[in-house]
N, C-alpha and C positions, 0 to 999 in steps of 0.2 A: 654744676659749678654752685659755689656758696654765697658768691655776691649778694647783699642787698643794700636799700636806700641807706646813704651816710653810711657803710660800714667802711673801717680803717681797711684799705688796700693790703698793707701788710699782714694783717691779721686775717685778714681773705686768703692769701695767698699761702699759710701757714695752715689754715684747716685744709685747703686744699692737696698741700702735698702730704699731711696726714692723711685725710681720705685714702689717697691713690696709694701709698704705702699701707696702710691698714688692710685695702680692697685682697693689694698682691698676696699679701701674708696669708691672709682668710683662706685663699683659693690653695696656696701650698697646702698649708695645715690640712682642710679640707679631704684630700687625698690620701692623706695618710689614719687619718683618726679611727679608733675604734665605730663604726656607723652606730650602734645605739649610743654611745657616749654621746657622740656627735648630734644626735636628734634631741638629747636631752638637752644639751650644752644649747643649741640652737633654741629650745621651748623655753628653758629659763629668761635669756636673751631677749626674747620676745616680751614676756611678762614684766619682766625688769625696765626693759624700756619704756612701755606704755604704763607703767606704774608710776615713773618718773616724769614723762609727760603729763600723767594728769594733775599731777602737783605741780606743775609749771616750773621746775627744776631743771630745763632745759635752757641754754640760749638759743635763737634762731640758729645760728651756726651748730652749736654741737647736737641739736636735732637733727639735721642733715647731714652731720657725720655718723650720728647714729644708724639712721636709715640706711646709711652706705652700707654699713655692717650688718644691718640685718637682711638686705636684700642678696648681700653674698653671701650669706651663710645661709639664705633661704635659697640661692640656689645652686648652690653644692651639697644640698641634703643628703638623701640616702640614695647609694651608688644602684646600678640597675639590677644587681642580684639582691635586690629589698626581701629575696625571701630568709638572705641573714639576718634579718629583723623582722620579719613575718613569720616566724617559724613554724613550722608544718609540713607532716608528709602526708596527712591523712586525705581519702576522697573529698573531702568536706572543704578543705585548707586549698585543696588544687582546684576546685570549683571558683575557689574566693581567685587564687592566681588570676584561672584563664580568666573572669571577669575582668579581673582586672587591666588587662594585657589588650581585653577587646575595646574597651569603654573609654581609657583613658586616653588616648589622640583625639577622642572628639570635646567638642565643647559645651557639650550636652550638661544639663546637671543633674548630679548622679545622690541619692538617697540612700544611706548604709544603713539597716538596721542591726541591732546587737544587744547583749545584756549590758551592763556596766560591767568593765574591765575586761572586755574581748578584745580590745587593740580598733576600735573605730577611728579613732587620727592617726592611726600608723596607717592603715588602710588609706586613709584620704592622703597622707604623706604619701604614698606610692604612686596613689593616684596622680596627685603632679607631679611626680618625679618623672612617671612615663608617659608624659602628655608634651603636649607643642609649648607649655609654657614653663617647661621646666628650669630654664634660664631667667624667669622672674620671679619673683617675691612671691611667698607661701607666708600665710596666715591665718590663724587658728581662733575662735572665739568663742567660750563656752555660754551662747545665751542665757542659759538655765541660772549662771552662776552671778550675773548682773542684774541689779535690782531694774526692775522697769521704767524706774524714773530715770535710771543713766544710761539705757539703752540704746535709745536713739540717739544719743552724743556719739555713743562708741561707734555706733554701726554708721552713721551718715555725718558725722561731723558737726561742725558749729559755725558759725562767722563771730567776729569780733560785734560784742554787745549786745548777742544774741539773748543772752541772761547774763545775772549778777553772777561776776566770778568769769566771766567768757572775756578774757584782757586781750587775745587773741585769732586769728583763723585757728579752727584745728580741722584735719581729714580725719575722718572714722576710716572702721577698717575696710571697708565694699572702696573705697577711693581710694587707701594706700594698696590694696589688692589689686588695680585695676592692671589688665596686662597679664596677672597670674591669677593666684588662685585661694579662696575664701572657706577656709572649712569651719562651718556654723553647728554645735554641736546642741544636742538638744532644742530642738527646734519646737516641739509639743508642746514646750513652756512660754513661748512668747505670746504676747497679745494677739487678739484678732487684730487691730490695728495697725501694731507693728509688723503683723503678717500681709497687711493691704499693703504698704508702702515696701516692705520685701519685693512681695509679687509687681508692685508698679517697676523698681529698678530691674527685674530679671526679665520684664518684658519690653522693657521702652529704652534698659541701657543708660540711663539717665536715673541721677538722685538729685535730692534740695538739702542740702544742709539747713541745720537747725539755725532758724533765721535768714536764711537765704535768699535773695529776689529771683534767683536765677538757677537752672537746672545745670550740674556739671555730667558732661559725657564718662561712662567707663565702660571697661573690657576687663569685667571679672567672670570667673569662670567659677560657681557654685557648686561646692559639696558639702553635703547639710544630714545628721545623725538625728538618730532619735530611740531610745530603749521602750518608746512605748507606742503601738499600734495605729499609727496616723487618720489611717480608715477610720477605726471605731471611734478617734477623736473628733472627725468629719461629722460621724453619726450622735454624737453626744453636741455637737456645736459649740464646740471647742477648739476646733481646726477649719481654715476655709478651705470651700469644696473648690475652689478656681486656685487655689495657692498649689494645692495638692495634687491637684491634675497636671500643674505644669513641672511639679517635682517629682512625680511619679514613674517618670519614664524608663531609667535605667537604676534597680534596684537589687543592693547588694547583703545580702542576710549573712552576716560573722555567727558561727557555731558557738554556744556556749562551750568550755572547758569537760564538762562531763560528757558534752557529745562526740568529741575527738581525743578520748584518753590514751589513744595511741600515740599520740605527741607530746604527753606530759614527759617521758622521757627524754626526748629533745628540748623540751624547755628547760629542766631541770638541770641539763649540760651546760647550757645556754646560760642561766644565771649561777650557776657554778663557777664559770668561767668570768661571769662580771665583777659577781660581787668578793670572790675570795683571794686573799692576800696572795703578794707576789711570790712567797714562801709556802703559801698553803696547798694542802691537796687534798680534797675530797673523795670518799666512795660511799656509794649508796647499797648496802644489803639487798638481797631480795625482797626478805622479809618487809624491808623500812619501803621499797619501791612498791609494795604490795598495798600499803596501806595509801601511799600518798596514791597510788594508780586509783584505789577504791573508792576515795574520800570524793563528795558533790563538786566540790570547789564553785562554792557560791558566789564568789567575788571575783571568780574565773580567773584569767591570766594575774591581773594584779595581786589577787590573795597566793596563788603562787611565788611568785616573785619575790613579796614581801615577806614569805616564810621562808627563802632560803636565805634573803638577805639577813632575815635575823641570826638564822644558825651562821653563818659566815660572822655575824658581828659577834654574838658571843661565843664562839669556836674561833678564835684568828689561827690556831696553831693547823687547821686541817683535821682529817682522821674520817673514824668511819660515821656517819650520821646514821644515828639508831634511833629506835624508835621513841626515846626517851627525849631524846631532844625536839621532838614536835611539838607542836602547840595542842593542848588537853583535847579541845573542838577537833583537831584531825585524826587523833588518835583512838577517843573514842566519841566518836559520831551518834547524835541520838536514836536515830533510826537502824533498826534493825533490818538484814539484809537475811532472805531466806535462805537455810543450808541446800545444798544438792540432795536429792531423793528425799525432800519432805514431801513430795508427791508426784504423781505421772507425769508433771508439765515440763515441757521443755523449755531451754535455757530462755528462749526469747517470749515465750508464753508467759514463763515466772516474773519478768520483768515488765510485761504489759501489764500482768495482773496488779503488780504491783506498783507500779507507775497509777493506775489505773485508781488504785485505793486510796493513794496518796491526795491524789486532784480532785476526786471526789470529795474526801474528808476536809480540804481547804475551802473546796467551793458551800460544802456544810455549813462551815464554822464563818464563810463573810457572805452568808446569803444569795450565794449564785452570784454575786458581783464578780466575774473574772478579771479585772482588774488589782482588787483586792486581795484574789486568790492567788495570782500572779503576786505579786509584792509578799505574799505568804512562803511561797515557794520560793521564792528570790529567783525567778526568772522573769523574762520578757512577756509581755501579753501574747508576742505575734506567736513564738513559740510554745505559751501554753494552750493559743488557740489551736494550733496545728495538732499539737499532742489529741486534746479532745475531739477533732475530727478524725483522726486517725482510730480512737478508739472508742469513739462513737459515745463519748459522755454529752449530753444536753443540760447544760447551766440550768439552774430551777428556776431562776427570773426567764427563763426563752420562752 
């Protein structure tokens, strides 16, 4: 219902009719659209809605109208066959699929680790889609992209008069996602005070809007993500230990693209289908495929997608993707790879020795600081720590 005190009944009925029509059309469209395109449109709609809401450019009726459209889109998001969006047949991705199926029907909080560009938000969406809340709203919030001074009001909302400019009550992400799923990215960047308030919500299922005199009951399922090792942040006193153990129940670790290179041909095919024009057709010679497969992809899937998008944009008529079409950083990586027969080592031993030299060199340059070394190597800290343990590398300052 869009009724509010003092509203014109005729105007209210007009908004009610439009909202009903919009919901029906959106549900019809949801079953026909390309899944990846639909995902992106939904995400863009959410961002536009909250930007306009922040700027106060919605009337109460229009705000409700937009919430209906977002809820409908969110409930019809990814299809059951989410592997069409989360592309990969590698053993590492099969493990991710298995975990999604096992944990999605629960209401437990889920922590997703992964480097930037590995698809953490896509996994979180898949979890929501396979959960018992799939027909309810889905929202995503990148806590690292919101200034600390605004984050509390964005997450918890506020009441009219709470501060200068608070001209009406506003629901925050947590309240809007009640009965649905809220994805919080980059939670390692949240302040300790904000972490404490989030922990209180997760434990009590209640939140306090900024300036409110009473709590609001919520039923929000949390999926959280970080590209930093939260256990190390706890040791460094940058992350609350009680919150860490509250969200550390179920962990999904996404592999870097260089760890599942057998999936690169599948990803290339998907992105070419996505970005090539209707009348464009591309082929990838073996020589080009070798270059794409051997590249380390520090930006992971996002970097690969952007590379294919660039090629499709610059060559709208299609054709064979030659080496000269690739970015120079991909054609000529700065790190040399040992050639076969160079010594008596096996392939696995050569790779291990090569990685060990790179990691030790990075640790030397960073004075033994693992976090800085991980950034230098363009990988996440948990992955680097696992490699160090496997290769028996000891940090200089340990």
